[in-house]
Each structure stands twice: as C-alpha cells, then as structure tokens.
HTML snippet that shows the backbone in 3Dmol.js (N, CA, C, O; Angstrom):
<script src="https://3Dmol.org/build/3Dmol-min.js"></script>
<div id="view" style="width:600px;height:400px;position:relative"></div>
<script>
const pdb = `
ATOM      1  N   UNK A   1       0.859  -1.167   0.000  1.00  0.00           N
ATOM      2  CA  UNK A   1       0.000   0.000   0.000  1.00  0.00           C
ATOM      3  C   UNK A   1       0.905   1.228   0.000  1.00  0.00           C
ATOM      4  O   UNK A   1       1.775   1.383   0.857  1.00  0.00           O
ATOM      5  N   UNK A   2       0.676   2.093  -0.981  1.00  0.00           N
ATOM      6  CA  UNK A   2       1.470   3.324  -1.037  1.00  0.00           C
ATOM      7  C   UNK A   2       0.625   4.556  -0.727  1.00  0.00           C
ATOM      8  O   UNK A   2       1.155   5.662  -0.619  1.00  0.00           O
ATOM      9  N   UNK A   3      -0.676   4.370  -0.585  1.00  0.00           N
ATOM     10  CA  UNK A   3      -1.566   5.476  -0.270  1.00  0.00           C
ATOM     11  C   UNK A   3      -2.999   4.995  -0.210  1.00  0.00           C
ATOM     12  O   UNK A   3      -3.308   3.846  -0.527  1.00  0.00           O
ATOM     13  N   UNK A   4      -3.868   5.903   0.206  1.00  0.00           N
ATOM     14  CA  UNK A   4      -5.285   5.577   0.355  1.00  0.00           C
ATOM     15  C   UNK A   4      -6.131   6.548  -0.455  1.00  0.00           C
ATOM     16  O   UNK A   4      -5.893   7.755  -0.449  1.00  0.00           O
ATOM     17  N   UNK A   5      -7.114   6.006  -1.147  1.00  0.00           N
ATOM     18  CA  UNK A   5      -8.024   6.831  -1.929  1.00  0.00           C
ATOM     19  C   UNK A   5      -9.202   7.292  -1.100  1.00  0.00           C
ATOM     20  O   UNK A   5      -9.329   6.946   0.075  1.00  0.00           O
ATOM     21  N   UNK A   6     -10.067   8.083  -1.731  1.00  0.00           N
ATOM     22  CA  UNK A   6     -11.261   8.578  -1.035  1.00  0.00           C
ATOM     23  C   UNK A   6     -12.134   7.429  -0.531  1.00  0.00           C
ATOM     24  O   UNK A   6     -12.357   6.449  -1.242  1.00  0.00           O
ATOM     25  N   UNK A   7     -12.617   7.559   0.684  1.00  0.00           N
ATOM     26  CA  UNK A   7     -13.533   6.573   1.239  1.00  0.00           C
ATOM     27  C   UNK A   7     -12.874   5.372   1.886  1.00  0.00           C
ATOM     28  O   UNK A   7     -13.568   4.498   2.408  1.00  0.00           O
ATOM     29  N   UNK A   8     -11.545   5.306   1.866  1.00  0.00           N
ATOM     30  CA  UNK A   8     -10.856   4.167   2.496  1.00  0.00           C
ATOM     31  C   UNK A   8     -10.864   4.325   4.007  1.00  0.00           C
ATOM     32  O   UNK A   8     -10.861   5.439   4.529  1.00  0.00           O
ATOM     33  N   UNK A   9     -10.873   3.201   4.697  1.00  0.00           N
ATOM     34  CA  UNK A   9     -10.857   3.223   6.158  1.00  0.00           C
ATOM     35  C   UNK A   9      -9.440   3.157   6.704  1.00  0.00           C
ATOM     36  O   UNK A   9      -9.241   3.179   7.919  1.00  0.00           O
ATOM     37  N   UNK A  10      -8.461   3.079   5.826  1.00  0.00           N
ATOM     38  CA  UNK A  10      -7.054   2.921   6.228  1.00  0.00           C
ATOM     39  C   UNK A  10      -6.839   1.612   6.980  1.00  0.00           C
ATOM     40  O   UNK A  10      -5.988   1.527   7.866  1.00  0.00           O
ATOM     41  N   UNK A  11      -7.623   0.589   6.618  1.00  0.00           N
ATOM     42  CA  UNK A  11      -7.504  -0.743   7.214  1.00  0.00           C
ATOM     43  C   UNK A  11      -6.092  -1.290   7.044  1.00  0.00           C
ATOM     44  O   UNK A  11      -5.582  -2.002   7.908  1.00  0.00           O
ATOM     45  N   UNK A  12      -5.466  -0.948   5.916  1.00  0.00           N
ATOM     46  CA  UNK A  12      -4.106  -1.398   5.631  1.00  0.00           C
ATOM     47  C   UNK A  12      -3.179  -0.189   5.682  1.00  0.00           C
ATOM     48  O   UNK A  12      -3.270   0.690   4.825  1.00  0.00           O
ATOM     49  N   UNK A  13      -2.292  -0.129   6.670  1.00  0.00           N
ATOM     50  CA  UNK A  13      -1.372   1.007   6.747  1.00  0.00           C
ATOM     51  C   UNK A  13      -0.449   1.063   5.529  1.00  0.00           C
ATOM     52  O   UNK A  13      -0.173   0.043   4.897  1.00  0.00           O
ATOM     53  N   UNK A  14       0.018   2.262   5.212  1.00  0.00           N
ATOM     54  CA  UNK A  14       0.998   2.413   4.138  1.00  0.00           C
ATOM     55  C   UNK A  14       2.173   1.491   4.445  1.00  0.00           C
ATOM     56  O   UNK A  14       2.659   1.443   5.576  1.00  0.00           O
ATOM     57  N   UNK A  15       2.621   0.768   3.436  1.00  0.00           N
ATOM     58  CA  UNK A  15       3.710  -0.193   3.595  1.00  0.00           C
ATOM     59  C   UNK A  15       3.234  -1.635   3.666  1.00  0.00           C
ATOM     60  O   UNK A  15       4.032  -2.557   3.494  1.00  0.00           O
ATOM     61  N   UNK A  16       1.940  -1.845   3.918  1.00  0.00           N
ATOM     62  CA  UNK A  16       1.387  -3.194   3.969  1.00  0.00           C
ATOM     63  C   UNK A  16       1.373  -3.794   2.568  1.00  0.00           C
ATOM     64  O   UNK A  16       0.971  -3.133   1.610  1.00  0.00           O
ATOM     65  N   UNK A  17       1.809  -5.042   2.447  1.00  0.00           N
ATOM     66  CA  UNK A  17       1.702  -5.746   1.166  1.00  0.00           C
ATOM     67  C   UNK A  17       0.333  -6.400   1.107  1.00  0.00           C
ATOM     68  O   UNK A  17      -0.081  -7.081   2.044  1.00  0.00           O
ATOM     69  N   UNK A  18      -0.367  -6.188  -0.003  1.00  0.00           N
ATOM     70  CA  UNK A  18      -1.687  -6.782  -0.184  1.00  0.00           C
ATOM     71  C   UNK A  18      -1.777  -7.434  -1.552  1.00  0.00           C
ATOM     72  O   UNK A  18      -0.992  -7.139  -2.453  1.00  0.00           O
ATOM     73  N   UNK A  19      -2.740  -8.320  -1.687  1.00  0.00           N
ATOM     74  CA  UNK A  19      -3.072  -8.909  -2.976  1.00  0.00           C
ATOM     75  C   UNK A  19      -4.577  -8.759  -3.164  1.00  0.00           C
ATOM     76  O   UNK A  19      -5.299  -8.421  -2.226  1.00  0.00           O
ATOM     77  N   UNK A  20      -5.031  -9.007  -4.360  1.00  0.00           N
ATOM     78  CA  UNK A  20      -6.450  -8.857  -4.652  1.00  0.00           C
ATOM     79  C   UNK A  20      -6.790  -9.634  -5.905  1.00  0.00           C
ATOM     80  O   UNK A  20      -5.920  -9.916  -6.728  1.00  0.00           O
ATOM     81  N   UNK A  21      -8.058  -9.979  -6.047  1.00  0.00           N
ATOM     82  CA  UNK A  21      -8.488 -10.494  -7.336  1.00  0.00           C
ATOM     83  C   UNK A  21      -8.432  -9.316  -8.307  1.00  0.00           C
ATOM     84  O   UNK A  21      -8.627  -8.174  -7.891  1.00  0.00           O
ATOM     85  N   UNK A  22      -8.172  -9.566  -9.577  1.00  0.00           N
ATOM     86  CA  UNK A  22      -7.934  -8.455 -10.509  1.00  0.00           C
ATOM     87  C   UNK A  22      -9.218  -7.831 -11.058  1.00  0.00           C
ATOM     88  O   UNK A  22      -9.519  -7.935 -12.247  1.00  0.00           O
ATOM     89  N   UNK A  23      -9.962  -7.184 -10.168  1.00  0.00           N
ATOM     90  CA  UNK A  23     -11.158  -6.486 -10.629  1.00  0.00           C
ATOM     91  C   UNK A  23     -11.158  -5.066 -10.094  1.00  0.00           C
ATOM     92  O   UNK A  23     -10.574  -4.784  -9.048  1.00  0.00           O
ATOM     93  N   UNK A  24     -11.810  -4.187 -10.813  1.00  0.00           N
ATOM     94  CA  UNK A  24     -12.032  -2.818 -10.359  1.00  0.00           C
ATOM     95  C   UNK A  24     -13.526  -2.672 -10.136  1.00  0.00           C
ATOM     96  O   UNK A  24     -14.319  -2.832 -11.064  1.00  0.00           O
ATOM     97  N   UNK A  25     -13.908  -2.367  -8.901  1.00  0.00           N
ATOM     98  CA  UNK A  25     -15.320  -2.189  -8.575  1.00  0.00           C
ATOM     99  C   UNK A  25     -15.805  -0.850  -9.112  1.00  0.00           C
ATOM    100  O   UNK A  25     -15.086   0.147  -9.040  1.00  0.00           O
ATOM    101  N   UNK A  26     -17.009  -0.820  -9.644  1.00  0.00           N
ATOM    102  CA  UNK A  26     -17.622   0.404 -10.152  1.00  0.00           C
ATOM    103  C   UNK A  26     -18.622   0.885  -9.108  1.00  0.00           C
ATOM    104  O   UNK A  26     -19.508   0.133  -8.702  1.00  0.00           O
ATOM    105  N   UNK A  27     -18.485   2.127  -8.675  1.00  0.00           N
ATOM    106  CA  UNK A  27     -19.370   2.701  -7.646  1.00  0.00           C
ATOM    107  C   UNK A  27     -19.436   1.815  -6.406  1.00  0.00           C
ATOM    108  O   UNK A  27     -20.517   1.532  -5.889  1.00  0.00           O
ATOM    109  N   UNK A  28     -18.271   1.381  -5.938  1.00  0.00           N
ATOM    110  CA  UNK A  28     -18.208   0.555  -4.743  1.00  0.00           C
ATOM    111  C   UNK A  28     -18.807  -0.824  -4.899  1.00  0.00           C
ATOM    112  O   UNK A  28     -19.091  -1.495  -3.907  1.00  0.00           O
ATOM    113  N   UNK A  29     -19.002  -1.253  -6.133  1.00  0.00           N
ATOM    114  CA  UNK A  29     -19.579  -2.561  -6.406  1.00  0.00           C
ATOM    115  C   UNK A  29     -21.027  -2.476  -6.863  1.00  0.00           C
ATOM    116  O   UNK A  29     -21.543  -3.412  -7.473  1.00  0.00           O
ATOM    117  N   UNK A  30     -21.692  -1.344  -6.568  1.00  0.00           N
ATOM    118  CA  UNK A  30     -23.095  -1.184  -6.968  1.00  0.00           C
ATOM    119  C   UNK A  30     -23.249  -1.158  -8.485  1.00  0.00           C
ATOM    120  O   UNK A  30     -24.288  -1.551  -9.016  1.00  0.00           O
ATOM    121  N   UNK A  31     -22.212  -0.695  -9.179  1.00  0.00           N
ATOM    122  CA  UNK A  31     -22.247  -0.629 -10.638  1.00  0.00           C
ATOM    123  C   UNK A  31     -21.570  -1.810 -11.297  1.00  0.00           C
ATOM    124  O   UNK A  31     -21.295  -1.783 -12.497  1.00  0.00           O
ATOM    125  N   UNK A  32     -21.296  -2.852 -10.517  1.00  0.00           N
ATOM    126  CA  UNK A  32     -20.645  -4.036 -11.063  1.00  0.00           C
ATOM    127  C   UNK A  32     -19.136  -3.973 -10.915  1.00  0.00           C
ATOM    128  O   UNK A  32     -18.607  -3.211 -10.106  1.00  0.00           O
ATOM    129  N   UNK A  33     -18.459  -4.776 -11.700  1.00  0.00           N
ATOM    130  CA  UNK A  33     -17.002  -4.864 -11.629  1.00  0.00           C
ATOM    131  C   UNK A  33     -16.441  -4.990 -13.033  1.00  0.00           C
ATOM    132  O   UNK A  33     -17.112  -5.472 -13.945  1.00  0.00           O
ATOM    133  N   UNK A  34     -15.216  -4.555 -13.190  1.00  0.00           N
ATOM    134  CA  UNK A  34     -14.511  -4.668 -14.466  1.00  0.00           C
ATOM    135  C   UNK A  34     -13.243  -5.469 -14.218  1.00  0.00           C
ATOM    136  O   UNK A  34     -12.512  -5.188 -13.269  1.00  0.00           O
ATOM    137  N   UNK A  35     -12.975  -6.452 -15.047  1.00  0.00           N
ATOM    138  CA  UNK A  35     -11.746  -7.232 -14.910  1.00  0.00           C
ATOM    139  C   UNK A  35     -10.584  -6.375 -15.393  1.00  0.00           C
ATOM    140  O   UNK A  35     -10.587  -5.891 -16.525  1.00  0.00           O
ATOM    141  N   UNK A  36      -9.602  -6.192 -14.540  1.00  0.00           N
ATOM    142  CA  UNK A  36      -8.444  -5.367 -14.886  1.00  0.00           C
ATOM    143  C   UNK A  36      -7.708  -6.008 -16.053  1.00  0.00           C
ATOM    144  O   UNK A  36      -7.352  -7.185 -16.012  1.00  0.00           O
ATOM    145  N   UNK A  37      -7.486  -5.216 -17.087  1.00  0.00           N
ATOM    146  CA  UNK A  37      -6.809  -5.691 -18.280  1.00  0.00           C
ATOM    147  C   UNK A  37      -7.737  -6.257 -19.330  1.00  0.00           C
ATOM    148  O   UNK A  37      -7.304  -6.556 -20.443  1.00  0.00           O
ATOM    149  N   UNK A  38      -9.017  -6.411 -18.996  1.00  0.00           N
ATOM    150  CA  UNK A  38      -9.993  -6.979 -19.923  1.00  0.00           C
ATOM    151  C   UNK A  38     -11.073  -5.983 -20.317  1.00  0.00           C
ATOM    152  O   UNK A  38     -11.924  -6.291 -21.151  1.00  0.00           O
ATOM    153  N   UNK A  39     -11.049  -4.805 -19.733  1.00  0.00           N
ATOM    154  CA  UNK A  39     -12.083  -3.805 -19.985  1.00  0.00           C
ATOM    155  C   UNK A  39     -11.414  -2.451 -20.190  1.00  0.00           C
ATOM    156  O   UNK A  39     -10.450  -2.131 -19.493  1.00  0.00           O
ATOM    157  N   UNK A  40     -11.912  -1.644 -21.141  1.00  0.00           N
ATOM    158  CA  UNK A  40     -11.289  -0.341 -21.402  1.00  0.00           C
ATOM    159  C   UNK A  40     -11.257   0.588 -20.186  1.00  0.00           C
ATOM    160  O   UNK A  40     -10.386   1.453 -20.098  1.00  0.00           O
ATOM    161  N   UNK A  41     -12.191   0.421 -19.254  1.00  0.00           N
ATOM    162  CA  UNK A  41     -12.212   1.256 -18.054  1.00  0.00           C
ATOM    163  C   UNK A  41     -11.379   0.680 -16.914  1.00  0.00           C
ATOM    164  O   UNK A  41     -11.378   1.230 -15.813  1.00  0.00           O
ATOM    165  N   UNK A  42     -10.679  -0.407 -17.161  1.00  0.00           N
ATOM    166  CA  UNK A  42      -9.883  -1.053 -16.111  1.00  0.00           C
ATOM    167  C   UNK A  42      -8.541  -1.499 -16.681  1.00  0.00           C
ATOM    168  O   UNK A  42      -8.209  -2.684 -16.689  1.00  0.00           O
ATOM    169  N   UNK A  43      -7.787  -0.525 -17.155  1.00  0.00           N
ATOM    170  CA  UNK A  43      -6.472  -0.833 -17.725  1.00  0.00           C
ATOM    171  C   UNK A  43      -5.472  -1.089 -16.611  1.00  0.00           C
ATOM    172  O   UNK A  43      -5.701  -0.711 -15.462  1.00  0.00           O
ATOM    173  N   UNK A  44      -4.352  -1.738 -16.956  1.00  0.00           N
ATOM    174  CA  UNK A  44      -3.263  -1.852 -15.998  1.00  0.00           C
ATOM    175  C   UNK A  44      -2.933  -3.237 -15.522  1.00  0.00           C
ATOM    176  O   UNK A  44      -2.335  -3.382 -14.456  1.00  0.00           O
ATOM    177  N   UNK A  45      -3.293  -4.262 -16.258  1.00  0.00           N
ATOM    178  CA  UNK A  45      -3.055  -5.617 -15.767  1.00  0.00           C
ATOM    179  C   UNK A  45      -1.574  -5.953 -15.642  1.00  0.00           C
ATOM    180  O   UNK A  45      -1.214  -6.854 -14.884  1.00  0.00           O
ATOM    181  N   UNK A  46      -0.718  -5.258 -16.357  1.00  0.00           N
ATOM    182  CA  UNK A  46       0.714  -5.528 -16.255  1.00  0.00           C
ATOM    183  C   UNK A  46       1.460  -4.372 -15.601  1.00  0.00           C
ATOM    184  O   UNK A  46       2.678  -4.265 -15.744  1.00  0.00           O
ATOM    185  N   UNK A  47       0.759  -3.522 -14.899  1.00  0.00           N
ATOM    186  CA  UNK A  47       1.385  -2.393 -14.226  1.00  0.00           C
ATOM    187  C   UNK A  47       2.140  -2.832 -12.985  1.00  0.00           C
ATOM    188  O   UNK A  47       1.806  -3.835 -12.355  1.00  0.00           O
ATOM    189  N   UNK A  48       3.160  -2.064 -12.647  1.00  0.00           N
ATOM    190  CA  UNK A  48       3.912  -2.345 -11.420  1.00  0.00           C
ATOM    191  C   UNK A  48       3.046  -2.060 -10.196  1.00  0.00           C
ATOM    192  O   UNK A  48       3.145  -2.741  -9.176  1.00  0.00           O
ATOM    193  N   UNK A  49       2.200  -1.049 -10.317  1.00  0.00           N
ATOM    194  CA  UNK A  49       1.273  -0.687  -9.253  1.00  0.00           C
ATOM    195  C   UNK A  49      -0.135  -0.689  -9.825  1.00  0.00           C
ATOM    196  O   UNK A  49      -0.331  -0.403 -11.006  1.00  0.00           O
ATOM    197  N   UNK A  50      -1.107  -1.010  -8.993  1.00  0.00           N
ATOM    198  CA  UNK A  50      -2.500  -1.051  -9.450  1.00  0.00           C
ATOM    199  C   UNK A  50      -3.402  -0.583  -8.306  1.00  0.00           C
ATOM    200  O   UNK A  50      -3.107  -0.815  -7.134  1.00  0.00           O
ATOM    201  N   UNK A  51      -4.488   0.070  -8.659  1.00  0.00           N
ATOM    202  CA  UNK A  51      -5.472   0.504  -7.669  1.00  0.00           C
ATOM    203  C   UNK A  51      -6.444  -0.642  -7.434  1.00  0.00           C
ATOM    204  O   UNK A  51      -7.028  -1.174  -8.378  1.00  0.00           O
ATOM    205  N   UNK A  52      -6.618  -1.023  -6.167  1.00  0.00           N
ATOM    206  CA  UNK A  52      -7.586  -2.068  -5.827  1.00  0.00           C
ATOM    207  C   UNK A  52      -8.503  -1.553  -4.725  1.00  0.00           C
ATOM    208  O   UNK A  52      -8.124  -0.688  -3.935  1.00  0.00           O
ATOM    209  N   UNK A  53      -9.702  -2.094  -4.687  1.00  0.00           N
ATOM    210  CA  UNK A  53     -10.663  -1.721  -3.649  1.00  0.00           C
ATOM    211  C   UNK A  53     -10.238  -2.331  -2.319  1.00  0.00           C
ATOM    212  O   UNK A  53      -9.853  -3.498  -2.249  1.00  0.00           O
ATOM    213  N   UNK A  54     -10.313  -1.538  -1.288  1.00  0.00           N
ATOM    214  CA  UNK A  54      -9.938  -1.999   0.048  1.00  0.00           C
ATOM    215  C   UNK A  54     -10.743  -3.232   0.465  1.00  0.00           C
ATOM    216  O   UNK A  54     -10.217  -4.118   1.138  1.00  0.00           O
ATOM    217  N   UNK A  55     -12.005  -3.288   0.070  1.00  0.00           N
ATOM    218  CA  UNK A  55     -12.896  -4.372   0.482  1.00  0.00           C
ATOM    219  C   UNK A  55     -12.464  -5.735  -0.069  1.00  0.00           C
ATOM    220  O   UNK A  55     -12.783  -6.762   0.531  1.00  0.00           O
ATOM    221  N   UNK A  56     -11.750  -5.765  -1.191  1.00  0.00           N
ATOM    222  CA  UNK A  56     -11.323  -7.049  -1.759  1.00  0.00           C
ATOM    223  C   UNK A  56      -9.825  -7.289  -1.612  1.00  0.00           C
ATOM    224  O   UNK A  56      -9.316  -8.317  -2.059  1.00  0.00           O
ATOM    225  N   UNK A  57      -9.117  -6.351  -0.988  1.00  0.00           N
ATOM    226  CA  UNK A  57      -7.680  -6.535  -0.749  1.00  0.00           C
ATOM    227  C   UNK A  57      -7.476  -7.484   0.428  1.00  0.00           C
ATOM    228  O   UNK A  57      -8.269  -7.507   1.369  1.00  0.00           O
ATOM    229  N   UNK A  58      -6.415  -8.256   0.360  1.00  0.00           N
ATOM    230  CA  UNK A  58      -6.060  -9.175   1.440  1.00  0.00           C
ATOM    231  C   UNK A  58      -4.582  -8.984   1.766  1.00  0.00           C
ATOM    232  O   UNK A  58      -3.763  -8.859   0.856  1.00  0.00           O
ATOM    233  N   UNK A  59      -4.230  -8.959   3.052  1.00  0.00           N
ATOM    234  CA  UNK A  59      -2.820  -8.772   3.412  1.00  0.00           C
ATOM    235  C   UNK A  59      -1.980  -9.977   3.009  1.00  0.00           C
ATOM    236  O   UNK A  59      -2.460 -11.110   2.993  1.00  0.00           O
ATOM    237  N   UNK A  60      -0.728  -9.713   2.688  1.00  0.00           N
ATOM    238  CA  UNK A  60       0.220 -10.767   2.326  1.00  0.00           C
ATOM    239  C   UNK A  60       1.201 -10.924   3.480  1.00  0.00           C
ATOM    240  O   UNK A  60       1.841  -9.958   3.893  1.00  0.00           O
ATOM    241  N   UNK A  61       1.314 -12.127   3.990  1.00  0.00           N
ATOM    242  CA  UNK A  61       2.218 -12.430   5.095  1.00  0.00           C
ATOM    243  C   UNK A  61       3.664 -12.146   4.702  1.00  0.00           C
ATOM    244  O   UNK A  61       4.035 -12.289   3.537  1.00  0.00           O
ATOM    245  N   UNK A  62       4.470 -11.748   5.666  1.00  0.00           N
ATOM    246  CA  UNK A  62       5.873 -11.412   5.409  1.00  0.00           C
ATOM    247  C   UNK A  62       6.666 -12.594   4.870  1.00  0.00           C
ATOM    248  O   UNK A  62       7.666 -12.395   4.181  1.00  0.00           O
ATOM    249  N   UNK A  63       6.241 -13.825   5.168  1.00  0.00           N
ATOM    250  CA  UNK A  63       6.993 -14.995   4.705  1.00  0.00           C
ATOM    251  C   UNK A  63       6.601 -15.440   3.295  1.00  0.00           C
ATOM    252  O   UNK A  63       7.141 -16.425   2.790  1.00  0.00           O
ATOM    253  N   UNK A  64       5.671 -14.730   2.654  1.00  0.00           N
ATOM    254  CA  UNK A  64       5.262 -15.057   1.286  1.00  0.00           C
ATOM    255  C   UNK A  64       6.016 -14.152   0.318  1.00  0.00           C
ATOM    256  O   UNK A  64       5.958 -12.927   0.429  1.00  0.00           O
ATOM    257  N   UNK A  65       6.727 -14.764  -0.637  1.00  0.00           N
ATOM    258  CA  UNK A  65       7.503 -14.010  -1.623  1.00  0.00           C
ATOM    259  C   UNK A  65       6.559 -13.224  -2.536  1.00  0.00           C
ATOM    260  O   UNK A  65       5.445 -13.671  -2.811  1.00  0.00           O
ATOM    261  N   UNK A  66       6.998 -12.064  -3.003  1.00  0.00           N
ATOM    262  CA  UNK A  66       6.182 -11.216  -3.893  1.00  0.00           C
ATOM    263  C   UNK A  66       5.732 -11.965  -5.145  1.00  0.00           C
ATOM    264  O   UNK A  66       4.607 -11.774  -5.607  1.00  0.00           O
ATOM    265  N   UNK A  67       6.597 -12.815  -5.699  1.00  0.00           N
ATOM    266  CA  UNK A  67       6.227 -13.577  -6.895  1.00  0.00           C
ATOM    267  C   UNK A  67       5.032 -14.490  -6.622  1.00  0.00           C
ATOM    268  O   UNK A  67       4.143 -14.616  -7.463  1.00  0.00           O
ATOM    269  N   UNK A  68       5.010 -15.122  -5.457  1.00  0.00           N
ATOM    270  CA  UNK A  68       3.893 -16.003  -5.106  1.00  0.00           C
ATOM    271  C   UNK A  68       2.622 -15.191  -4.867  1.00  0.00           C
ATOM    272  O   UNK A  68       1.536 -15.599  -5.278  1.00  0.00           O
ATOM    273  N   UNK A  69       2.755 -14.051  -4.208  1.00  0.00           N
ATOM    274  CA  UNK A  69       1.589 -13.208  -3.948  1.00  0.00           C
ATOM    275  C   UNK A  69       0.970 -12.702  -5.248  1.00  0.00           C
ATOM    276  O   UNK A  69      -0.247 -12.540  -5.339  1.00  0.00           O
ATOM    277  N   UNK A  70       1.800 -12.455  -6.243  1.00  0.00           N
ATOM    278  CA  UNK A  70       1.307 -11.958  -7.529  1.00  0.00           C
ATOM    279  C   UNK A  70       0.510 -13.013  -8.284  1.00  0.00           C
ATOM    280  O   UNK A  70      -0.235 -12.685  -9.207  1.00  0.00           O
ATOM    281  N   UNK A  71       0.660 -14.266  -7.904  1.00  0.00           N
ATOM    282  CA  UNK A  71      -0.012 -15.358  -8.612  1.00  0.00           C
ATOM    283  C   UNK A  71      -1.266 -15.870  -7.907  1.00  0.00           C
ATOM    284  O   UNK A  71      -1.812 -16.904  -8.292  1.00  0.00           O
ATOM    285  N   UNK A  72      -1.723 -15.163  -6.886  1.00  0.00           N
ATOM    286  CA  UNK A  72      -2.882 -15.624  -6.120  1.00  0.00           C
ATOM    287  C   UNK A  72      -4.080 -15.893  -7.021  1.00  0.00           C
ATOM    288  O   UNK A  72      -4.707 -16.946  -6.902  1.00  0.00           O
ATOM    289  N   UNK A  73      -4.411 -14.980  -7.910  1.00  0.00           N
ATOM    290  CA  UNK A  73      -5.581 -15.176  -8.769  1.00  0.00           C
ATOM    291  C   UNK A  73      -5.387 -16.361  -9.702  1.00  0.00           C
ATOM    292  O   UNK A  73      -6.300 -17.166  -9.883  1.00  0.00           O
ATOM    293  N   UNK A  74      -4.211 -16.471 -10.291  1.00  0.00           N
ATOM    294  CA  UNK A  74      -3.953 -17.600 -11.196  1.00  0.00           C
ATOM    295  C   UNK A  74      -4.068 -18.929 -10.449  1.00  0.00           C
ATOM    296  O   UNK A  74      -4.640 -19.885 -10.972  1.00  0.00           O
ATOM    297  N   UNK A  75      -3.531 -18.994  -9.237  1.00  0.00           N
ATOM    298  CA  UNK A  75      -3.638 -20.222  -8.449  1.00  0.00           C
ATOM    299  C   UNK A  75      -5.100 -20.523  -8.109  1.00  0.00           C
ATOM    300  O   UNK A  75      -5.523 -21.678  -8.153  1.00  0.00           O
ATOM    301  N   UNK A  76      -5.870 -19.489  -7.773  1.00  0.00           N
ATOM    302  CA  UNK A  76      -7.278 -19.687  -7.428  1.00  0.00           C
ATOM    303  C   UNK A  76      -8.069 -20.222  -8.618  1.00  0.00           C
ATOM    304  O   UNK A  76      -8.912 -21.104  -8.456  1.00  0.00           O
ATOM    305  N   UNK A  77      -7.805 -19.697  -9.803  1.00  0.00           N
ATOM    306  CA  UNK A  77      -8.484 -20.185 -11.006  1.00  0.00           C
ATOM    307  C   UNK A  77      -8.114 -21.642 -11.255  1.00  0.00           C
ATOM    308  O   UNK A  77      -8.979 -22.467 -11.548  1.00  0.00           O
ATOM    309  N   UNK A  78      -6.828 -21.954 -11.136  1.00  0.00           N
ATOM    310  CA  UNK A  78      -6.380 -23.333 -11.326  1.00  0.00           C
ATOM    311  C   UNK A  78      -7.020 -24.280 -10.331  1.00  0.00           C
ATOM    312  O   UNK A  78      -7.469 -25.364 -10.701  1.00  0.00           O
ATOM    313  N   UNK A  79      -7.065 -23.873  -9.055  1.00  0.00           N
ATOM    314  CA  UNK A  79      -7.678 -24.718  -8.033  1.00  0.00           C
ATOM    315  C   UNK A  79      -9.160 -24.947  -8.333  1.00  0.00           C
ATOM    316  O   UNK A  79      -9.659 -26.062  -8.179  1.00  0.00           O
ATOM    317  N   UNK A  80      -9.851 -23.915  -8.753  1.00  0.00           N
ATOM    318  CA  UNK A  80     -11.271 -24.041  -9.078  1.00  0.00           C
ATOM    319  C   UNK A  80     -11.494 -25.105 -10.144  1.00  0.00           C
ATOM    320  O   UNK A  80     -12.368 -25.961 -10.004  1.00  0.00           O
ATOM    321  N   UNK A  81     -10.699 -25.049 -11.212  1.00  0.00           N
ATOM    322  CA  UNK A  81     -10.913 -25.999 -12.306  1.00  0.00           C
ATOM    323  C   UNK A  81     -10.446 -27.411 -11.953  1.00  0.00           C
ATOM    324  O   UNK A  81     -11.012 -28.383 -12.453  1.00  0.00           O
ATOM    325  N   UNK A  82      -9.441 -27.543 -11.116  1.00  0.00           N
ATOM    326  CA  UNK A  82      -9.028 -28.879 -10.661  1.00  0.00           C
ATOM    327  C   UNK A  82     -10.139 -29.485  -9.810  1.00  0.00           C
ATOM    328  O   UNK A  82     -10.487 -30.654  -9.980  1.00  0.00           O
ATOM    329  N   UNK A  83     -10.691 -28.700  -8.901  1.00  0.00           N
ATOM    330  CA  UNK A  83     -11.776 -29.205  -8.050  1.00  0.00           C
ATOM    331  C   UNK A  83     -13.039 -29.502  -8.854  1.00  0.00           C
ATOM    332  O   UNK A  83     -13.826 -30.373  -8.482  1.00  0.00           O
ATOM    333  N   UNK A  84     -13.230 -28.780  -9.952  1.00  0.00           N
ATOM    334  CA  UNK A  84     -14.419 -28.971 -10.787  1.00  0.00           C
ATOM    335  C   UNK A  84     -14.302 -30.161 -11.728  1.00  0.00           C
ATOM    336  O   UNK A  84     -15.302 -30.613 -12.287  1.00  0.00           O
ATOM    337  N   UNK A  85     -13.093 -30.668 -11.907  1.00  0.00           N
ATOM    338  CA  UNK A  85     -12.865 -31.757 -12.882  1.00  0.00           C
ATOM    339  C   UNK A  85     -13.430 -33.076 -12.393  1.00  0.00           C
ATOM    340  O   UNK A  85     -13.324 -34.088 -13.087  1.00  0.00           O
TER     341      UNK A  85
END
`;
const viewer = $3Dmol.createViewer("view");
viewer.addModel(pdb, "pdb");
viewer.setStyle({}, {cartoon: {color: "spectrum"}});
viewer.zoomTo();
viewer.render();
</script>
C-alpha cells in the first residue's frame, strides 16, 4: 500500500503488502465490476502498481515471496478448475 483513496478506512497502513483479485469495482460494487486488463475502463493488468478496492484486498504475510503473492488469482483459477474436474 502506497496510499489511500477517497472513502478508504485505512484498514491497511501504508507499507502493507496486499493482494487482490484483478477487478475494479464500479461505484463501490453497486455498478458491477470490471476485470483489470480486460475492460477499457480497467487498464493496468501488467502495471507495477495497481489501484484495488480496500474491500477485496487481502494482506500478504511477510513470509510469502512477492512472486507467489502476484499469482494468487492464477492459483485460485487453477484450483477451481481442478476441483471442478
């Protein structure tokens, strides 16, 4: 976390490492969601930094490497399809 946007509760102090599913909420979720990198209003899937909603952010433990944290969504998709097989 490098900063907080409007309406954030500061649940995650600056410096906290977080991960998130790659979506951008529209109007706090009331207007739906856009998949980051898949929608013109949600660019940035390969950015070094990305804006995520506090409500869907999850803290990353200090013992988890950044590379592993970056793959949370990919691992979740893989697990879903393995369990569904």
